[in-house]
C-alpha positions in Angstrom: 25.4 79.2 307.4 23.9 76.8 305.0 21.9 79.1 302.9 24.4 81.6 302.5 26.5 79.0 301.2 24.5 77.7 299.1 23.4 81.0 297.5 27.3 81.2 296.5 27.6 78.2 295.2 31.1 77.7 296.8 31.4 75.5 299.7 34.0 75.8 302.3 37.4 74.3 302.0 38.5 71.7 304.0 41.7 69.5 304.7 42.6 65.8 305.3 46.1 65.3 306.2 46.9 61.6 304.7 49.4 59.4 306.9 50.5 55.9 306.5 48.1 55.0 309.3 45.2 56.5 308.2 45.7 55.2 304.4 46.4 51.4 305.9 43.3 51.9 308.4 40.7 52.8 305.3 41.9 49.8 303.4 41.8 47.6 306.4 38.1 48.7 307.2 36.8 48.4 304.0 38.5 44.5 304.1 40.8 45.9 300.9 43.5 43.6 301.2 45.6 44.5 298.3 49.1 45.0 299.6 49.3 48.5 297.5 47.1 50.0 300.1 48.9 48.5 303.0 52.2 47.2 302.3 54.9 49.9 301.7 57.6 47.6 300.9 55.6 45.8 298.3 53.8 49.0 296.9 57.6 50.9 296.3 59.3 47.8 295.1 56.9 45.5 293.2 53.9 47.8 292.7 56.3 50.6 291.5 54.5 53.3 293.4 55.8 56.0 295.3 54.1 54.6 298.4 51.1 52.9 299.5 48.4 54.6 297.9 44.4 55.4 299.2 41.8 53.0 297.8 38.7 54.3 296.4 36.6 53.2 299.5 38.5 55.5 301.5 38.3 58.5 299.5 34.7 57.8 298.6 34.2 57.9 302.5 36.1 61.4 302.6 34.2 62.9 299.7 30.6 62.2 301.8 32.4 63.0 304.5 33.3 66.2 303.4 29.5 67.1 302.2 27.9 65.5 305.3 29.9 67.6 307.7 29.1 70.8 305.7 25.5 70.0 305.5 24.6 68.0 309.2 23.7 64.4 309.7 20.4 64.4 308.2 22.1 64.7 304.6 21.2 61.9 302.5 23.7 61.0 300.1 22.0 59.5 296.7 25.3 59.2 294.3 29.2 59.6 294.2 31.1 59.4 291.3 34.4 60.0 291.5 37.7 60.1 289.3 41.2 59.9 290.6 43.9 61.8 288.3 46.7 61.0 290.7 47.6 58.3 293.3 46.6 59.5 296.7 50.1 58.7 299.4 50.7 59.4 302.7 52.0 63.2 303.7 49.8 64.9 301.5 47.6 67.5 302.7 44.4 67.0 300.7 41.9 69.6 300.1 38.5 69.3 299.7 36.9 72.4 297.5 33.3 72.0 296.8 30.7 73.7 294.3 27.0 73.4 293.8 26.1 72.8 290.2 22.3 71.8 290.7 19.9 72.5 293.1 16.4 71.0 293.0 14.3 72.7 295.8 11.9 69.4 296.3 9.9 71.3 298.8 10.0 74.1 301.3 12.5 72.0 303.7 14.2 69.9 301.2 16.7 70.9 298.3 18.8 68.0 296.1 22.1 69.5 295.6 24.3 67.8 292.9 27.9 69.0 293.9 31.2 68.8 292.4 34.2 68.2 294.8 37.8 68.3 293.6 40.3 66.9 296.0 43.6 68.9 295.6 47.2 69.1 296.7 48.1 72.4 296.3 46.7 73.7 293.5 47.0 70.1 291.5 43.5 68.1 291.2 44.0 64.8 292.4 40.6 63.5 292.4 37.2 64.8 291.1 33.6 63.6 292.4 30.2 64.5 291.7 27.8 63.7 294.7 24.3 63.9 294.5 22.9 64.7 298.2 19.4 65.6 299.8 19.6 68.2 302.3 17.5 69.6 305.1 17.0 73.5 304.4 16.6 74.3 308.0 18.7 71.9 309.5 16.1 69.9 311.2 15.8 66.0 311.4 11.9 66.2 311.2 12.4 67.8 307.8 15.1 65.4 307.1 15.5 64.0 303.6 15.7 60.5 304.8 12.3 60.8 305.1 11.5 60.7 301.7 9.9 57.3 300.7 12.1 55.0 298.5 10.1 55.5 295.4 9.9 59.2 295.3 14.1 59.6 296.3 15.1 56.9 293.4 13.1 59.4 291.1 15.1 62.4 292.8 18.6 60.8 292.0 17.8 59.7 288.8 16.7 63.5 287.8 19.6 64.9 289.3 
């Protein structure tokens, strides 16, 4: 599955439906106590927002989950850089779209990928991210990117 998708450079689309509870939970789990992420009354009346909004930590986690769900638990995330274009509020059906924009095959078993992720609602891009990840090309833990020593791993990330 993975090798076919890598050849096409387009990754599968996944969906995530936002609710008040999962936006609040993301804020609580990341210890982000800002009321714009948990208090609907404050967000709407004082923050002048349409509703509570998803925090950066939760979005970062969802972007990482998108990549690791595709490539498996041995995926090693090296870097995530994202931009939010529009606040993510409850009752949105987020669609995660990805494409491989660069591949550096470091061995017969491991590649370092630079992946562009777009988080869309309908056809509108709410956020985008660039992710650098190490993946096992044969889905085995014995050839996991987690076995790459720290100095080598850092050099791979810097060059991606």
